[in-house]
LODREN-41261 format. One record per atom (N, C-alpha, C): residue number from 1; atom name; x, y, z. Coordinates in steps of 0.05 Angstrom, whole numbers, plus 32768, in hexadecimal, padded with zeros to 4 digits. Example, Ala and Ser with C-alpha at 12.3 -4.5 7.8 and 13.67 -1.06 7.14 Angstrom:
BEGIN
     i   at     c1     c2     c3
     1    N   8108   7F8E   809C
     1   CA   80F6   7FA6   809C
     1    C   8108   7FBE   809C
     2    N   8101   7FD3   808E
     2   CA   8111   7FEB   808F
     2    C   8102   8001   809D
This chain:
BEGIN
     i   at     c1     c2     c3
     1    N   8236   7FE0   7F3F
     1   CA   822B   7FCF   7F54
     1    C   820D   7FCD   7F51
     2    N   8202   7FB9   7F5D
     2   CA   81E5   7FB4   7F5C
     2    C   81D6   7FCB   7F69
     3    N   81E0   7FD7   7F7E
     3   CA   81D3   7FED   7F8C
     3    C   81CF   8005   7F7A
     4    N   81E3   800B   7F69
     4   CA   81E0   8022   7F58
     4    C   81CD   801D   7F41
     5    N   81C8   8003   7F3B
     5   CA   81B6   7FFC   7F25
     5    C   8199   7FFD   7F2E
     6    N   8194   7FF3   7F47
     6   CA   8179   7FF2   7F51
     6    C   8177   8007   7F68
     7    N   8167   801B   7F63
     7   CA   8164   802F   7F78
     7    C   8147   802F   7F82
     8    N   8143   8027   7F9A
     8   CA   8129   8027   7FA6
     8    C   812B   8037   7FC0
     9    N   8119   8049   7FC4
     9   CA   811A   805A   7FDC
     9    C   8102   8053   7FED
    10    N   8106   8053   8007
    10   CA   80F0   804E   801A
    10    C   80E6   8069   8024
    11    N   80CC   806E   8021
    11   CA   80C0   8088   8028
    11    C   80AC   8085   803F
    12    N   80AA   809B   804E
    12   CA   8095   809C   8063
    12    C   807A   80A1   8055
    13    N   8065   8096   805F
    13   CA   804B   8099   8052
    13    C   8043   80B6   804C
    14    N   804C   80C8   805D
    14   CA   8044   80E5   805A
    14    C   8050   80F1   8040
    15    N   8065   80E4   8035
    15   CA   8072   80EF   801D
    15    C   8064   80E5   8003
    16    N   8053   80D1   8006
    16   CA   8046   80C4   7FF0
    16    C   802E   80D5   7FE6
    17    N   802C   80D7   7FCB
    17   CA   8016   80E7   7FBF
    17    C   8005   80D5   7FAD
    18    N   7FEF   80CA   7FB8
    18   CA   7FDE   80B9   7FA7
    18    C   7FD0   80C9   7F91
    19    N   7FCE   80BC   7F79
    19   CA   7FBF   80C7   7F63
    19    C   7FA3   80BA   7F61
    20    N   7FA3   80A0   7F67
    20   CA   7F8B   8090   7F66
    20    C   7F8A   807F   7F80
    21    N   7F73   8080   7F8D
    21   CA   7F70   8070   7FA5
    21    C   7F57   805F   7FA2
    22    N   7F55   804A   7FB2
    22   CA   7F3D   8039   7FB3
    22    C   7F39   802F   7FCF
    23    N   7F21   8032   7FD9
    23   CA   7F1B   8029   7FF4
    23    C   7F16   800A   7FF2
    24    N   7F1F   7FFC   8006
    24   CA   7F1A   7FDF   8006
    24    C   7EFD   7FD8   800C
    25    N   7EF3   7FC3   8000
    25   CA   7ED8   7FBA   8007
    25    C   7ED9   7FAC   8022
    26    N   7EC4   7FB0   8031
    26   CA   7EC3   7FA3   804C
    26    C   7EB9   7F86   8048
    27    N   7EC9   7F73   8051
    27   CA   7EC1   7F57   804E
    27    C   7EA6   7F52   805E
    28    N   7E94   7F44   8051
    28   CA   7E7A   7F3F   805D
    28    C   7E7D   7F30   8078
    29    N   7E8E   7F1C   8079
    29   CA   7E91   7F0D   8092
    29    C   7E9C   7F1E   80A9
    30    N   7EAD   7F31   80A2
    30   CA   7EB9   7F43   80B7
    30    C   7EA3   7F56   80C1
    31    N   7E92   7F5F   80AE
    31   CA   7E7C   7F71   80B6
    31    C   7E69   7F63   80C8
    32    N   7E62   7F4A   80C2
    32   CA   7E4F   7F3B   80D3
    32    C   7E5A   7F37   80EF
    33    N   7E75   7F33   80F1
    33   CA   7E82   7F2E   810B
    33    C   7E8B   7F48   8118
    34    N   7E85   7F5F   810A
    34   CA   7E8D   7F79   8114
    34    C   7EAB   7F7C   811A
    35    N   7EBB   7F71   8108
    35   CA   7ED8   7F72   810A
    35    C   7EE2   7F8B   80FB
    36    N   7EF3   7F9A   8108
    36   CA   7F00   7FB2   80FC
    36    C   7F1E   7FAE   80FD
    37    N   7F2C   7FBD   80EC
    37   CA   7F49   7FBB   80ED
    37    C   7F56   7FCD   80D9
    38    N   7F71   7FCE   80DA
    38   CA   7F81   7FDD   80C7
    38    C   7F96   7FCA   80BC
    39    N   7F9A   7FCB   80A2
    39   CA   7FAE   7FBB   8095
    39    C   7FC5   7FCE   808B
    40    N   7FDD   7FC6   8093
    40   CA   7FF5   7FD5   8089
    40    C   7FFC   7FC8   806F
    41    N   7FFA   7FD8   8059
    41   CA   8000   7FCE   803E
    41    C   801B   7FD9   8035
    42    N   802C   7FC7   802D
    42   CA   8047   7FCE   8023
    42    C   8045   7FD2   8005
    43    N   804C   7FE9   7FFB
    43   CA   804C   7FEF   7FDF
    43    C   8069   7FF0   7FD5
    44    N   806E   7FE5   7FBD
    44   CA   8087   7FE8   7FAF
    44    C   807F   7FF3   7F93
    45    N   8085   800C   7F8D
    45   CA   807C   8018   7F74
    45    C   8093   801D   7F61
    46    N   808C   801F   7F47
    46   CA   80A1   8025   7F33
    46    C   80A4   8043   7F31
    47    N   80B5   804B   7F1E
    47   CA   80BC   8068   7F1B
    47    C   80A4   8078   7F12
    48    N   808F   806B   7F07
    48   CA   8077   807A   7EFE
    48    C   8061   807B   7F13
    49    N   8065   806D   7F2A
    49   CA   8052   806E   7F3F
    49    C   803E   8057   7F3F
    50    N   8043   8043   7F2E
    50   CA   8032   802B   7F2C
    50    C   803D   8015   7F3F
    51    N   802B   8009   7F4F
    51   CA   8034   7FF3   7F61
    51    C   8040   7FDB   7F51
    52    N   8057   7FD3   7F59
    52   CA   8064   7FBA   7F4E
    52    C   805E   7FA3   7F60
    53    N   805C   7FA9   7F7A
    53   CA   8058   7F94   7F8E
    53    C   8049   7FA0   7FA6
    54    N   8036   7F90   7FB0
    54   CA   8026   7F99   7FC7
    54    C   8023   7F82   7FDA
    55    N   8026   7F87   7FF4
    55   CA   8024   7F71   8007
    55    C   801A   7F7C   8022
    56    N   8011   7F6A   8033
    56   CA   800A   7F72   804E
    56    C   8023   7F70   805F
    57    N   8028   7F84   806F
    57   CA   8041   7F84   8080
    57    C   8041   7F6B   8092
    58    N   8059   7F5F   8094
    58   CA   805B   7F47   80A4
    58    C   8054   7F4B   80C1
    59    N   805B   7F62   80CC
    59   CA   8056   7F67   80E8
    59    C   803B   7F74   80ED
    60    N   802A   7F74   80D9
    60   CA   800F   7F80   80DC
    60    C   7FFD   7F6F   80EC
    61    N   7FEC   7F7B   80FC
    61   CA   7FD9   7F6C   810C
    61    C   7FBD   7F6E   8100
    62    N   7FBB   7F74   80E7
    62   CA   7FA2   7F76   80D9
    62    C   7F95   7F5A   80D7
    63    N   7F7C   7F57   80DE
    63   CA   7F6E   7F3D   80DC
    63    C   7F70   7F33   80BF
    64    N   7F76   7F19   80BD
    64   CA   7F7A   7F0E   80A2
    64    C   7F61   7F10   8090
    65    N   7F49   7F13   809C
    65   CA   7F31   7F15   808C
    65    C   7F32   7F2E   807A
    66    N   7F43   7F42   8081
    66   CA   7F44   7F5A   8071
    66    C   7F5A   7F59   805B
    67    N   7F6D   7F47   805D
    67   CA   7F84   7F47   804B
    67    C   7F7E   7F48   802E
    68    N   7F6D   7F36   8025
    68   CA   7F66   7F35   8008
    68    C   7F5A   7F4F   7FFE
    69    N   7F47   7F5A   800C
    69   CA   7F3A   7F73   8003
    69    C   7F4D   7F8B   8005
    70    N   7F5F   7F8B   8019
    70   CA   7F73   7FA0   801B
    70    C   7F85   7FA0   8002
    71    N   7F8E   7F88   7FFB
    71   CA   7FA0   7F85   7FE4
    71    C   7F92   7F8C   7FC9
    72    N   7F79   7F84   7FC7
    72   CA   7F6A   7F8B   7FAE
    72    C   7F67   7FA9   7FAB
    73    N   7F61   7FB7   7FC1
    73   CA   7F5E   7FD4   7FC0
    73    C   7F79   7FE1   7FBA
    74    N   7F8E   7FD7   7FC8
    74   CA   7FA9   7FE3   7FC4
    74    C   7FB3   7FE0   7FA7
    75    N   7FAB   7FCB   7F9A
    75   CA   7FB4   7FC7   7F7E
    75    C   7FA9   7FDC   7F6B
    76    N   7F94   7FEA   7F73
    76   CA   7F88   7FFF   7F63
    76    C   7F95   801A   7F67
    77    N   7FA5   801D   7F7C
    77   CA   7FB1   8036   7F82
    77    C   7FC7   803D   7F6E
    78    N   7FCA   8057   7F68
    78   CA   7FDF   8062   7F58
    78    C   7FEA   807A   7F66
    79    N   8004   8080   7F61
    79   CA   8012   8095   7F70
    79    C   8021   80A7   7F5D
    80    N   8025   80C0   7F67
    80   CA   8037   80D2   7F59
    80    C   8053   80C5   7F5C
    81    N   8064   80C8   7F48
    81   CA   807F   80BC   7F4A
    81    C   808E   80C8   7F62
    82    N   809D   80B7   7F6F
    82   CA   80AE   80C0   7F85
    82    C   80C8   80C9   7F79
    83    N   80D4   80DD   7F84
    83   CA   80ED   80E8   7F79
    83    C   8103   80E8   7F8D
    84    N   811B   80E4   7F83
    84   CA   8134   80E7   7F93
    84    C   8148   80F5   7F81
    85    N   8153   810A   7F8B
    85   CA   8167   811A   7F7B
    85    C   815C   8122   7F60
    86    N   8142   8129   7F60
    86   CA   8136   8133   7F47
    86    C   812E   811F   7F32
    87    N   8131   8105   7F39
    87   CA   8128   80F1   7F25
    87    C   8115   80DD   7F32
    88    N   8103   80D2   7F22
    88   CA   80F0   80BE   7F2C
    88    C   80FE   80A5   7F34
    89    N   80F6   8099   7F4A
    89   CA   8102   8080   7F54
    89    C   80ED   806D   7F5D
    90    N   80F5   8053   7F5D
    90   CA   80E4   803F   7F69
    90    C   80E3   8044   7F87
    91    N   80CC   803E   7F94
    91   CA   80CA   8044   7FB0
    91    C   80BA   802F   7FBF
    92    N   80BE   802E   7FD9
    92   CA   80AE   801D   7FEB
    92    C   80A3   802F   8001
    93    N   808C   8028   800A
    93   CA   807F   8036   8020
    93    C   8068   8025   802A
    94    N   805E   802C   8042
    94   CA   8048   801D   804E
    94    C   8031   8030   8053
    95    N   8019   8028   804B
    95   CA   8001   8037   8051
    95    C   7FEE   8025   8060
    96    N   7FDD   8031   8072
    96   CA   7FCA   8022   8081
    96    C   7FAE   8025   8074
    97    N   7FA1   800F   806F
    97   CA   7F85   800F   8066
    97    C   7F74   8007   807D
    98    N   7F60   8017   8083
    98   CA   7F4F   8013   809B
    98    C   7F34   8006   8093
    99    N   7F2C   7FF2   80A3
    99   CA   7F12   7FE6   80A0
    99    C   7F03   7FED   80B9
   100    N   7EEF   7FFF   80B6
   100   CA   7EDF   8008   80CD
   100    C   7EC2   8007   80C6
   101    N   7EB2   7FFB   80D8
   101   CA   7E95   7FF9   80D3
   101    C   7E89   8014   80D9
   102    N   7E78   801D   80C6
   102   CA   7E6C   8037   80C9
   102    C   7E50   8035   80D3
């Protein structure tokens, strides 16, 4: 069956172990307008922990001004492989990237 061929597990963010992270750049226009927000980024990673697909969650209320920079930063992230039953598997999870003026 197709399900036995493709195994993708959905994980809670607390189970995810990042190897490489990247902070998003703050968009100039957002900084000028003093806009802050959080973007929920959906990751789909391969068995080695490399992102195959990254997107902003559909139900996210993150201002669109942050979307591009959130995705650019997320593309640089790498993760420890996720495991199920002792073997590396493809996985999905959501992480929040925060844009806060300091």
